[in-house]
C-alpha positions, 0 to 999 in steps of 0.5 A: 416431439410428443415423445420427448415431452412425455419423458421431460415432464416426469423428469422435470418434475422429480428434478424440481421435487428433489430441488424443492427438498434440498437434495441437489436437484439443480446439480442432477439437472445440469447432468441431465441436460448435459450428459443425457441430452448432450447440451451445451454446459453454458446453455444447461447452467442458463436453464439450470438458473431459470429453473431454480429462480421461480421455486425460490421465490415461491418458497421465499413468498411461502415462508414470508407468509408464515412469518418464518423469515427473521431479516436480522438473520436473513440480511448478512447471508444474503449480502455475504451470498452476493458477494460470493456469487460475485467472486465466483462468477469473476473467478469462473472468467479468470480460472482455467475450465479444467481446473473449474471442473476439478474443484467443483468435482472436489465440492461435490464429493466433499459436500456428499461425505459430509452429508453421509457422516452428518450426525444432528446435535442434540437438543435439550 
């Protein structure tokens, strides 16, 4: 038991740091839990959600404190995100699991290629 704690602490710290930097720490957490620890994918997704929510709340609170949030800009994104999450959750119950895995893999590949080829726009 103690050995697993000494492995879990640095791994979770690293994944939390990567998640905070916006580099997909949540996706890596799911891979760690399922591929390395052999956890059930449904349980891994639930843990991933619990892993993400506290850090998202802290980040939101810190940005709110610095007056870095504009509600007129954020509200449409929040509403669209909630609608997309509801639609995605519904699709997850209707579509075949193998198709969902392929779609998610395609999304990860597309996102990775897009990030590799991304060039920021020059501002004046």
